[in-house]
C-alpha positions in Angstrom: 164.4 72.7 8.7 164.0 76.2 9.0 160.7 77.3 10.2 158.4 80.5 10.7 160.3 80.7 14.4 163.9 80.7 13.3 165.6 83.5 13.8 166.5 86.0 10.6 169.7 84.8 9.9 172.4 87.1 10.2 173.9 86.9 6.4 172.5 86.5 3.3 175.5 84.5 1.9 178.8 82.9 4.0 181.1 81.3 1.9 184.8 79.6 2.6 187.4 79.0 0.6 191.2 80.3 -0.5 192.5 83.6 -1.1 195.4 84.3 -2.6 197.5 87.4 -3.3 198.0 88.1 -7.2 200.9 89.8 -8.8 200.4 90.4 -12.2 202.7 92.2 -14.8 200.8 94.7 -17.5 200.3 93.7 -21.0 203.1 93.5 -23.1 206.0 92.9 -19.7 207.5 89.6 -19.9 207.2 88.2 -16.1 210.8 86.7 -15.8 211.8 90.9 -16.8 209.2 92.3 -14.8 210.4 95.9 -12.9 206.7 96.2 -11.4 204.3 93.9 -10.1 200.0 94.8 -9.3 199.3 93.2 -6.0 195.7 92.2 -5.7 194.1 89.8 -3.8 191.7 87.1 -5.1 190.1 83.9 -4.8 186.5 82.6 -6.4 184.6 82.9 -3.0 185.8 85.8 -1.8 185.2 87.3 -5.2 181.7 86.2 -5.0 181.3 87.4 -1.4 183.1 91.1 -1.8 180.7 91.3 -5.3 177.4 90.7 -3.5 178.3 93.3 -0.5 178.9 95.2 -3.0 175.5 95.0 -4.3 174.1 95.7 -1.0 173.8 92.0 0.6 175.1 90.6 3.9 178.4 88.2 3.3 181.0 86.5 5.1 184.1 84.7 3.9 185.6 82.3 6.5 189.0 81.0 5.7 192.7 81.1 6.6 195.1 83.8 6.6 198.5 84.4 8.0 198.9 86.8 11.0 201.4 89.2 8.4 200.9 92.4 6.3 200.2 90.3 3.1 197.3 88.5 5.1 196.3 92.0 6.3 195.9 93.3 3.0 193.6 90.7 1.7 191.4 91.7 5.1 191.6 95.1 4.2 190.2 94.7 0.6 187.7 92.3 1.7 186.5 94.2 5.0 186.7 97.4 2.0 183.9 95.5 0.6 182.0 95.0 3.1 182.8 91.4 4.0 182.5 90.0 7.4 185.6 88.2 8.3 184.3 87.4 11.5 185.2 83.6 10.4 188.3 83.9 9.8 191.2 82.1 11.4 194.2 83.7 11.3 197.2 82.1 11.8 200.5 83.4 13.7 202.4 80.3 10.8 201.7 79.0 7.5 201.7 81.7 4.3 199.4 83.1 2.2 199.4 81.3 -1.3 200.1 83.5 -4.4 199.8 83.4 -8.0 201.2 85.5 -11.0 199.6 86.3 -13.9 201.4 87.6 -17.0 199.1 89.6 -19.1 199.4 89.1 -22.8 197.9 90.1 -26.3 197.7 87.6 -29.4 199.2 85.4 -30.3 200.4 85.0 -26.7 197.7 83.5 -24.0 197.9 85.0 -20.5 199.9 82.6 -18.3 198.8 82.0 -14.4 202.0 80.5 -12.1 200.6 79.2 -8.8 202.4 79.3 -6.0 199.6 78.0 -2.7 201.4 74.2 -1.9 201.2 74.1 2.2 199.2 77.9 2.3 197.2 78.2 5.6 194.1 77.7 3.6 195.4 74.3 2.7 195.9 73.1 5.8 193.1 74.6 7.6 191.3 71.7 9.4 187.2 70.8 10.0 187.6 71.2 13.7 188.7 74.6 12.7 186.0 75.9 11.1 183.7 78.7 12.7 180.8 76.2 11.7 178.3 78.1 14.1 179.3 82.1 12.1 179.3 79.9 8.4 175.6 78.5 9.1 173.9 81.4 9.6 173.0 82.4 6.5 170.2 82.2 3.9 173.1 80.3 1.4 176.1 78.7 1.6 178.6 78.9 -1.5 181.6 76.5 -2.1 183.4 76.0 -5.2 185.2 72.7 -6.4 189.1 74.7 -6.4 188.5 74.5 -2.1 188.3 70.5 -2.4 191.2 70.0 -4.5 193.9 71.8 -2.0 194.2 69.2 0.5 192.5 66.6 2.1 191.2 68.5 5.1 190.2 70.9 2.8 188.2 68.2 0.8 186.7 67.1 4.3 185.6 70.9 5.3 183.4 70.8 2.1 181.8 67.4 2.4 181.1 68.8 6.2 179.8 72.2 5.2 177.0 70.4 3.0 176.4 68.2 5.3 175.7 70.7 8.0 173.7 73.0 5.3 171.2 70.2 5.0 171.1 69.4 8.4 170.0 72.8 9.3 168.1 73.6 5.8 170.8 76.2 4.2 170.2 76.5 0.7 173.6 75.6 -1.0 175.2 76.9 -4.4 178.3 75.1 -5.8 180.5 76.2 -8.7 182.4 73.8 -10.7 185.4 76.1 -11.3 187.5 73.3 -12.6 191.5 73.9 -12.4 193.5 72.0 -14.5 196.6 72.8 -12.3 195.4 71.3 -9.0 193.8 67.8 -10.8 193.3 66.1 -13.7 189.8 66.1 -15.3 188.8 61.9 -14.1 190.3 63.1 -10.3 188.1 66.4 -10.3 185.0 64.7 -11.6 185.0 61.6 -9.4 185.1 64.2 -6.3 183.1 67.0 -7.8 179.8 64.1 -9.0 179.2 63.9 -5.3 179.1 67.1 -4.1 177.9 68.6 -6.3 174.6 66.2 -6.3 171.6 67.9 -5.3 172.7 71.5 -4.7 170.3 74.3 -4.9 172.1 76.0 -7.4 175.1 74.6 -9.6 177.6 76.5 -11.7 179.7 75.2 -14.4 181.3 76.4 -17.5 180.2 74.5 -21.4 183.8 73.7 -20.9 183.7 72.3 -17.8 180.6 70.1 -18.5 182.3 68.6 -21.5 185.7 68.1 -20.0 184.8 66.6 -17.1 181.3 64.9 -17.3 181.4 64.4 -21.4 177.9 66.0 -21.4 177.6 67.1 -25.3 174.8 68.7 -27.6 173.4 72.3 -27.9 173.8 74.7 -24.9 170.3 73.9 -24.1 170.5 70.4 -24.1 173.9 70.4 -22.0 172.5 72.6 -19.5 169.4 70.3 -19.2 171.5 67.3 -18.9 173.9 68.5 -16.2 170.9 70.0 -14.0 169.2 66.3 -14.0 172.3 64.7 -14.3 173.3 66.4 -10.8 169.9 66.6 -9.2 170.2 70.1 -9.3 167.8 72.7 -7.9 168.7 74.9 -10.8 171.9 74.4 -13.4 173.4 77.2 -14.8 176.0 76.9 -17.6 178.4 80.1 -18.7 178.5 79.9 -22.7 181.8 82.1 -23.2 180.8 85.2 -26.0 176.9 83.4 -25.9 176.4 84.6 -22.4 174.8 81.8 -20.2 171.8 79.4 -19.6 170.1 78.5 -17.0 167.8 75.1 -16.1 165.3 75.8 -13.1 164.0 72.3 -13.7 161.5 72.5 -16.6 162.5 75.6 -18.7 165.8 76.8 -20.5 166.2 81.0 -19.4 168.8 82.6 -21.8 171.0 85.7 -21.5 173.2 87.2 -24.0 176.5 88.4 -23.3 177.4 92.2 -22.5 179.8 93.4 -24.9 183.2 94.4 -23.1 186.6 95.6 -23.9 188.8 93.1 -22.4 191.3 94.4 -19.7 191.6 91.4 -17.3 190.0 88.4 -17.6 190.4 86.6 -14.2 187.3 86.8 -12.0 184.3 87.0 -14.8 183.1 83.5 -13.8 182.8 84.4 -10.1 181.0 87.7 -11.1 178.5 85.7 -13.7 177.6 83.6 -10.4 177.7 86.7 -7.8 174.5 88.3 -10.0 172.9 84.9 -10.4 173.0 84.1 -6.9 171.7 87.8 -6.9 168.7 87.1 -8.8 167.9 84.0 -6.6 167.8 85.4 -3.5 165.2 88.0 -4.6 163.3 85.0 -6.4 164.1 86.1 -9.9 166.2 83.7 -11.5 166.0 85.7 -15.0 167.2 89.2 -13.5 169.8 87.1 -11.7 171.1 86.0 -15.3 171.3 89.5 -16.6 172.9 90.7 -13.7 175.3 87.9 -14.1 176.5 88.8 -18.0 176.5 92.4 -16.9 178.6 91.7 -14.0 180.6 89.0 -15.9 181.5 92.2 -18.4 182.4 94.6 -15.9 184.7 92.1 -14.6 186.6 92.0 -17.6 186.7 95.4 -17.9 188.1 96.1 -15.3 191.6 95.5 -13.4 191.3 92.5 -10.3 189.7 89.7 -9.7 187.2 91.4 -7.5 184.6 93.6 -9.1 184.1 97.2 -8.1 180.6 98.2 -9.1 177.2 99.4 -7.0 173.8 98.0 -7.4 172.4 101.5 -8.4 175.1 101.3 -11.3 174.4 97.8 -12.4 170.9 98.9 -13.2 171.4 102.0 -14.9 173.1 100.5 -17.0 170.9 97.4 -17.6 168.0 100.2 -18.1 170.4 102.3 -20.8 172.4 99.6 -22.4 175.9 101.2 -21.3 177.5 104.6 -22.9 180.6 105.5 -23.5 180.5 109.2 -21.3 177.9 109.7 -18.3 
């Protein structure tokens, strides 16, 4: 456990997971006829780290990247946001996972196609992780995507949590269920032990129902989720309703912030980043407000990684928005 004599951690948040290259076509274009593709990096864990870094916190992302222009593209974006990459494992062989997004307007839904098999991240093994680097933090953030990638990635998440608890480091876990990686029953059986006992637990209402068969009102669902998983705090996103959080005794609410939707991916990661920001500052209610606003900013911007500043967020919270400044 940390004591008063323990040195101040180097980071406010560290995280580990896969970051991929997102290739998307404009709204109205079909992927099979695409003439141009917009290339941006994206990954649930690195999205959180990048956004918190832009808000002024010290963050680090660990993972694996190929020694190639594509790997350097990912690193360049993360460094620009202010994320420390000293814990990245660079690989001379292997590939960067990619995913393709075909944005669409109703009645067509947006389509996502993954090409991530056998990526550098999926091949990462526990003995290749910079554990000392990952543990030098106030909070370790993990997601349910990583254990679905491979047996070695599952082992990394298990070991990360074990090492964090042994060192007295708080942990955060975002369920982030991906139907194209595994079935609900497979995910539930693997994720439940990883979720149990975390300090911060994130789960969407849809995933709480689909994976863990939790039903009821929003307040009831987030309370059951937190109690069942013995989480310190449980946060449940409820789409257009915003988000609710259970702190062990009380349910807090934050309404969704209206937004013009330009790009959906990344909104859940932005919500998590906002809540983590508030939690690290000892103010969960503020974190919920930050989270719902940052989720709206994610929807209104292109790319998974939100570009903003703490001054802008504070100004928007104070003013309620606006059309021109």
